[in-house]
C-alpha positions as CSV (number, residue, x, y, z in Angstrom):
1,M,-9.8,66.1,12.5
2,N,-6.8,64.0,11.4
3,K,-6.5,62.6,14.9
4,K,-10.1,61.6,14.9
5,I,-9.7,59.8,11.5
6,L,-6.6,58.1,12.7
7,R,-8.3,57.1,16.0
8,Y,-11.2,55.7,14.0
9,F,-9.0,53.7,11.6
10,T,-6.9,52.4,14.6
11,L,-10.0,51.3,16.5
12,T,-11.5,49.7,13.3
13,A,-8.2,47.8,12.7
14,L,-8.1,46.7,16.3
15,I,-11.6,45.4,16.2
16,A,-10.9,43.6,12.9
17,V,-7.7,42.0,14.4
18,I,-9.7,40.9,17.5
19,V,-12.5,39.4,15.4
20,L,-10.1,37.7,13.1
21,G,-8.1,36.3,16.1
22,V,-11.3,35.0,17.8
23,W,-12.3,33.3,14.5
24,Y,-8.9,31.8,13.9
25,F,-8.5,30.3,17.3
26,T,-12.1,29.0,17.6
27,K,-12.6,27.7,14.0
28,P,-13.3,24.0,14.0
29,Y,-10.2,23.1,12.0
30,D,-6.5,23.8,12.1
31,Y,-5.8,24.0,8.4
32,R,-7.8,24.2,5.2
33,V,-7.0,23.2,1.6
34,T,-9.3,23.9,-1.3
35,F,-9.2,23.0,-5.0
36,E,-11.6,22.6,-8.0
37,S,-12.0,19.5,-10.2
38,K,-13.8,19.2,-13.5
39,T,-16.1,16.4,-12.5
40,L,-19.1,15.5,-10.3
41,P,-19.0,14.8,-6.6
42,G,-19.8,11.1,-7.2
43,T,-16.6,10.6,-9.1
44,I,-14.5,12.4,-6.4
45,N,-16.3,10.4,-3.7
46,Q,-15.5,7.0,-5.2
47,S,-11.9,8.0,-6.2
48,L,-11.2,9.2,-2.7
49,K,-12.4,6.0,-1.2
50,L,-10.4,3.9,-3.6
51,W,-7.3,6.0,-2.8
52,V,-7.8,5.6,0.9
53,K,-7.9,1.8,0.5
54,S,-4.4,2.0,-1.0
55,L,-2.9,3.8,2.0
56,D,-1.5,1.9,5.1
57,N,-2.1,4.8,7.5
58,S,-5.5,6.0,6.6
59,K,-9.2,5.0,6.7
60,I,-12.6,6.4,6.2
61,I,-14.3,7.2,9.5
62,E,-17.6,8.7,8.3
63,S,-19.4,8.9,5.0
64,N,-23.0,9.8,5.5
65,S,-23.6,11.5,2.2
66,L,-22.1,11.8,-1.3
67,N,-20.8,15.2,-0.6
68,N,-19.1,14.7,2.8
69,I,-16.4,12.3,3.8
70,K,-14.3,12.2,7.0
71,Q,-10.9,10.5,6.7
72,N,-8.3,9.7,9.4
73,F,-4.5,9.7,8.9
74,N,-2.3,8.1,11.6
75,Y,1.3,9.0,12.1
76,N,3.7,8.0,14.9
77,D,3.7,11.5,16.3
78,D,0.1,12.6,15.6
79,S,-3.2,11.8,13.8
80,Y,-5.3,14.0,11.6
81,T,-8.9,14.2,10.6
82,Y,-9.7,15.3,7.1
83,N,-13.2,16.6,6.5
84,W,-13.9,16.5,2.8
85,I,-16.7,18.7,1.5
86,L,-17.7,18.4,-2.1
87,D,-19.7,21.3,-3.5
88,N,-21.0,20.8,-7.1
89,K,-20.9,24.2,-8.8
90,H,-22.3,23.1,-12.2
91,D,-22.2,20.1,-14.6
92,S,-18.5,19.9,-14.9
93,L,-17.0,21.6,-11.8
94,T,-16.9,20.6,-8.1
95,K,-15.2,22.7,-5.4
96,V,-13.4,20.6,-2.9
97,T,-12.8,21.9,0.6
98,V,-10.7,19.8,3.1
99,N,-10.8,21.0,6.7
100,I,-7.9,19.4,8.6
101,T,-7.7,19.0,12.4
102,G,-4.8,17.5,14.3
103,S,-5.2,15.4,17.5
104,K,-2.9,17.9,19.2
105,S,-4.9,20.9,18.2
106,N,-4.3,23.9,20.6
107,I,-3.6,27.6,20.5
108,S,0.2,27.2,20.4
109,N,0.0,24.9,17.4
110,R,-2.4,27.2,15.5
111,I,0.1,30.1,16.0
112,S,2.8,27.8,14.6
113,H,0.7,27.2,11.5
114,I,0.7,30.9,10.8
115,F,4.5,31.3,10.8
116,K,5.9,27.8,10.1
117,N,5.4,25.1,7.6
118,T,4.4,22.6,10.3
119,K,4.2,18.8,9.9
120,L,0.4,19.0,9.7
121,K,0.6,21.6,6.9
122,Q,3.3,19.8,4.9
123,R,1.8,16.4,5.2
124,S,-1.6,17.7,4.3
125,K,-0.2,19.5,1.2
126,D,1.6,16.3,0.1
127,N,-1.4,14.0,0.8
128,I,-3.9,16.2,-1.1
129,H,-1.4,16.7,-4.0
130,D,-1.1,12.9,-4.3
131,F,-4.9,12.6,-4.4
132,M,-5.3,15.4,-6.9
133,T,-2.7,13.7,-9.2
134,L,-4.5,10.4,-8.9
135,L,-7.9,12.0,-9.6
136,Q,-6.6,13.8,-12.7
137,S,-5.1,10.6,-14.0
138,H,-8.5,8.9,-13.4
139,L,-10.4,11.6,-15.2
140,E,-8.2,11.3,-18.2
141,S,-8.7,7.5,-18.3
142,H,-12.5,7.5,-19.0
143,D,-15.4,9.5,-20.4
144,V,-19.1,9.5,-20.1
145,K,-21.6,10.8,-22.7
146,I,-25.3,11.1,-21.9
147,I,-27.5,10.0,-24.8
148,G,-30.9,10.8,-23.3
149,E,-34.1,8.8,-23.1
150,A,-33.9,5.3,-24.5
151,V,-35.3,1.8,-23.9
152,S,-33.1,-0.8,-22.3
153,P,-32.8,-4.1,-24.2
154,E,-35.0,-7.1,-23.3
155,V,-33.0,-10.3,-23.0
156,Y,-33.2,-13.8,-21.7
157,C,-30.1,-14.7,-19.7
158,A,-28.2,-17.0,-17.5
159,Y,-26.8,-15.2,-14.5
160,L,-24.9,-15.4,-11.2
161,S,-25.8,-13.2,-8.2
162,F,-23.5,-11.2,-6.0
163,Q,-23.5,-8.8,-3.1
164,T,-20.3,-6.7,-2.8
165,E,-18.8,-3.2,-2.4
166,Q,-19.5,-0.9,-5.3
167,M,-15.9,-0.6,-6.3
168,L,-15.5,-4.5,-6.4
169,K,-18.1,-5.1,-9.0
170,A,-15.7,-5.6,-11.8
171,N,-13.6,-7.9,-9.7
172,E,-16.6,-10.3,-9.2
173,M,-17.3,-10.1,-12.9
174,M,-13.7,-11.0,-13.7
175,K,-13.6,-14.0,-11.3
176,S,-16.8,-15.4,-12.6
177,Y,-16.5,-14.8,-16.4
178,N,-14.7,-18.0,-17.3
179,Y,-16.8,-20.1,-14.9
180,L,-20.1,-18.8,-16.3
181,S,-19.0,-19.1,-20.0
182,T,-17.5,-22.5,-19.5
183,E,-20.6,-23.9,-17.8
184,L,-22.8,-22.6,-20.5
185,L,-20.6,-24.0,-23.2
186,K,-20.4,-27.4,-21.4
187,N,-24.2,-27.6,-21.4
188,K,-24.4,-26.5,-25.1
189,I,-26.3,-23.3,-24.3
190,E,-26.1,-20.8,-27.1
191,L,-24.9,-17.3,-26.2
192,Q,-26.8,-14.3,-27.7
193,G,-25.4,-10.9,-27.1
194,N,-23.0,-9.0,-24.8
195,P,-22.5,-9.7,-21.1
196,M,-24.6,-7.5,-18.8
197,V,-24.9,-6.4,-15.2
198,E,-28.3,-5.8,-13.6
199,I,-28.1,-3.9,-10.4
200,T,-30.9,-5.1,-8.1
201,K,-30.1,-2.9,-5.1
202,W,-27.7,0.1,-4.6
203,D,-27.1,1.4,-1.1
204,K,-25.4,4.7,-1.8
205,K,-24.6,5.4,1.8
206,K,-22.8,2.1,2.3
207,D,-21.4,1.9,-1.3
208,S,-22.9,-1.6,-1.4
209,I,-24.6,-3.2,-4.4
210,Y,-26.5,-6.4,-5.2
211,F,-26.2,-7.4,-8.8
212,N,-26.7,-10.1,-11.4
213,F,-23.9,-10.8,-13.8
214,C,-25.7,-12.0,-16.9
215,F,-24.9,-13.7,-20.2
216,P,-27.8,-13.4,-22.7
217,I,-28.7,-16.8,-24.2
218,V,-31.1,-18.3,-26.7
219,E,-34.2,-19.3,-24.7
220,I,-35.2,-22.9,-25.1
221,D,-37.9,-25.1,-23.5
222,S,-35.6,-27.1,-21.2
223,L,-32.5,-25.6,-19.6
224,P,-30.2,-27.7,-17.4
225,K,-30.6,-27.0,-13.6
226,H,-27.5,-25.7,-12.0
227,P,-26.6,-25.1,-8.3
228,K,-25.4,-21.6,-8.9
229,I,-26.5,-20.4,-12.4
230,K,-30.1,-19.2,-12.7
231,Y,-32.2,-18.0,-15.7
232,K,-34.5,-15.0,-16.2
233,T,-35.8,-12.5,-18.5
234,I,-34.6,-8.9,-18.0
235,K,-37.5,-6.8,-19.3
236,S,-36.9,-3.6,-21.3
237,Q,-37.5,-0.4,-19.5
238,K,-37.8,3.3,-20.4
239,S,-34.5,4.7,-19.2
240,I,-31.9,7.4,-19.4
241,K,-28.9,6.1,-21.4
242,A,-25.2,6.9,-21.2
243,I,-22.2,5.6,-23.1
244,Y,-19.1,5.0,-20.9
245,H,-15.6,4.5,-22.3
246,G,-13.0,3.2,-19.8
247,N,-12.1,0.4,-17.4
248,Y,-15.2,-1.5,-16.1
249,I,-14.0,-1.0,-12.6
250,S,-15.2,2.6,-12.7
251,S,-18.3,2.4,-14.9
252,D,-20.3,3.5,-12.0
253,R,-19.0,7.1,-12.7
254,A,-21.7,7.1,-15.4
255,W,-24.4,6.2,-12.7
256,Y,-23.7,9.5,-10.9
257,K,-23.8,11.5,-14.2
258,L,-27.1,9.9,-15.1
259,L,-28.5,10.8,-11.7
260,H,-27.2,14.4,-12.0
261,Y,-28.7,14.7,-15.5
262,A,-32.1,13.4,-14.3
263,E,-32.2,15.7,-11.3
264,K,-31.7,18.7,-13.6
265,K,-34.5,17.5,-15.9
266,N,-36.8,16.7,-13.0
267,I,-36.9,13.0,-14.0
268,E,-37.3,10.5,-11.2
269,L,-35.1,7.5,-11.6
270,N,-35.1,4.0,-10.2
271,S,-31.4,3.6,-9.1
272,K,-31.0,0.1,-10.5
273,P,-28.8,0.6,-13.6
274,I,-28.3,-2.0,-16.4
275,E,-24.9,-2.2,-17.9
276,V,-24.1,-3.8,-21.3
277,F,-20.4,-4.5,-21.9
278,H,-19.0,-4.4,-25.5
279,N,-15.4,-5.4,-25.0
280,N,-13.7,-8.5,-23.5
281,P,-10.9,-7.3,-21.2
282,M,-9.0,-10.5,-21.8
283,Y,-8.4,-9.5,-25.4
284,G,-5.9,-6.9,-24.3
285,R,-7.4,-3.8,-25.9
286,E,-6.5,-0.5,-24.2
287,D,-9.2,-0.1,-21.5
288,R,-9.7,3.6,-22.4
289,N,-11.5,2.3,-25.4
290,W,-13.7,-0.3,-23.6
291,K,-17.4,0.6,-24.2
292,T,-20.3,0.2,-21.8
293,E,-23.9,1.1,-22.5
294,I,-25.6,2.1,-19.3
295,Y,-29.4,2.4,-18.7
296,M,-30.9,4.0,-15.6
297,P,-34.6,3.1,-15.5
298,I,-37.2,5.9,-15.2
299,K,-39.7,5.5,-12.4
300,E,-43.2,5.0,-13.8
């Protein structure tokens, strides 16, 4: 009886080892890193892309959805593909899985990964640790609070139009702020309210936006014609509102939170947010305290 039991357990263990070996040597990646972050996939997605832009030896090679990004790292002796999978567990937690494959992937290398701290493993640990540190610092630098349903302000404004990458919105605002304000002052046009951004198109797959940078003004019968500056009324809309505190570069983190909130509430939104900025960055106040009201219109 004991021999039969021993034989049974030996056979079971052997089958388990064979199955595990087949899985290990045929899995579609060489090494995997996982971690959790107390934020939404949209914030991780944009933080990851911004981090990659700061690296000399890396680039995004595929980004077909908010929850999946493929990144390439190039080294003198090898290149690696990082497949980032962002799985939102609940409102404030995302599980991040990074499947890593080397260009020299083979059975010999996979055996080495079991017993040695290979270059692929060490470089990947270092890279992902660097990103986690940057992400945590970013999360501590801003906050977003959902207010709920509200009506966006109706204003008459002078504006400049732009098309740019999502992460470069604040850069375009900064470059044009003095120009727009100087031109309005020169033409004796009275300002009325805080600067605004009106998103007219948001391509989430390409991280591309079209937007108007607007200064609310007092509407008068005759306004001077200008080759670049135009005038319009931004009509009020029933919206979901959020308050964002932080640098205007990353105010779009609130966009993702508004979309997530609406999805949970089964509210269909028009992804063309309106942002109202309450602080002038040139006055030197700590950017953690900059305030932005953000309205995401509800589809009617």
